[in-house]
N, C-alpha and C positions, 0 to 999 in steps of 0.2 A: 411637483408636489402641490397639493391644493389645501389651503387653510380656510376655515370659516371663522368669522368674528361675529359673535352673537350679542345683541343688546337684550338681556334677559327680561328686563321690566317691560320693554316695548313689545316683546313677544308675548309675555304673560297677559298683559292688558289687552293686546290686540285680539288674541284668540278668545279670551274671556268675553269680550264685547260681542263676539259672534255666537256665544252660548256654549262653548266647549272648552276643554282643557287639553293641553299638550301632554303627551306621554314622552318625557324627555329621553327615555331609553330608545323608544321607537324612532324618535327624530334623529338621534345619533346614528342609528343603523341606516336610516334613510339617507342621511348625508354621506355615509361611507359607500353605500351601494349605488346610489344614483350619481353622485358627483366625485367619488373617490377621495373624499375629504380625509386627510391623514391626521390633521390636528384641528380641533374645534375649541376655540377659546370662547368662554362664556363670561361676560362682564355683568356683575351682579352686586347689588348692595349687600353688605354683611350685617346680619342680625343673628345674635347667638341662638335664638329660639328656632332657627331654621337649619341647625346643624345636620339633621337627618336628610334634608333636601340636598345640602352641599355634598354629603357623603354619597348619596344616590347619583348625583351628577358626576362626581369623580369616578365612581364605579362604572358609570355608563360610558366613560371615555372622554369626558370634557376636561379641559384645563381651565380651572376657575381663576378669575382675576377679580379680586374684591375691591369694593369701594365702601368706605364707611358711610352710613346713612345719616341723614339729618331728620330729626323729628320736630315738626312744627307745632305751634301752640294747640291746634285743634286735633293733634294726634296723627296728622298726615305725615307719612314717611316718604322721604325722597332720597334716592341713591343714584343721581345722574352720572352715568358712566360714559357719556359721549367722548370726553377728552381722553379717558383711559383707552377706549377702544381704538380711537384714531392713532394715538401714540404707539400702542402695541402693534397695530397693523403696520405702521410705518417702520418701527424699530426692527421688525422681523421681515421686512420687505425682501431681503436677499435670500431668505430661507424658502420662499414659496414661488411657484410659477404663476399661480392664479389665486384670487381670493373671492370668497363669497361673503357678502355682507348681509346679515340677517337682522332686519329692522324695517320699519316703515317711516322712520324719522328723517325729515328733510335736512336736518343738521348734518347728515352724512353725505349729502350731495357733493361737496367739494372733495371729500375723500374718494368717492366713486370716480369723479372726473380725473383726479390724479392717477388712480389705478388704471383707468382707461388709457390715459396718455402714455403710461408705461407698459401697456399690453399685459397688465396683471389682473384685470377685472374679469370675473366669470359671470356673476349675476347677483341680484338682490333676491332674497326671499323675504317677502313682507307678510307680517302676521294677519293683515286685515286689508282688504281691498278698499273699503269705504274710507278708512282713515290714513291710508298710505299717502305720503306727501306727493303733491302734484309735481313739485320740483324734482324729487327723486325719480318719480315715474318717467318724467320727460328725459332726464339724464340717462336712464338705463334702457329706454325704448322697450324692445321685446325681451330683454334680458332680465325678466322679473317673474317670479313665481309667487302666487298668493297661497297662503297656507290653507285657505278654504279648498283649493284645488287638490290638495294632498291630505286633507283631514282624515279620510278613511284609513290612511296608512299610518298616521301619527297621533291620532286621537286617543286620549286616555279613556279606558273602559270605565263605566260607572261603578262606583263603590271603591275604586282604588285610591289610595292616598296620594299617589304621585302621578 
């Protein structure tokens, strides 16, 4: 059984910096068809005004794991989900045979190394080649896919809200 663990903010910001937006439904289908992902956990900051997005993600087959967000003085919003993703990945370790980690954040390098040591690591899917951590890239070697490579399959069409 293959599980995916997704850092939503890293994915969103990464593809956005490349000038496109992810169609989360298409991405879930891609994960199922390409990698046989049975469960896809998406770690995301919770803000009540995004309830429609959360509903869409659930309807698309994602399991949502929320983190309360922090709003800083300048209105900047942060919902760092790193710890939650690592803990959930570890907590469910006996349920899956392999894991896909979807982020470009180097903070996940130790998790990847542990998964590799236990023969549970399949690959990283990084949202952006330019900003993907060099530590993470070194740790995974050729077991990395950049979303630019699959953008035609998972890109949101212009004019759609999601």
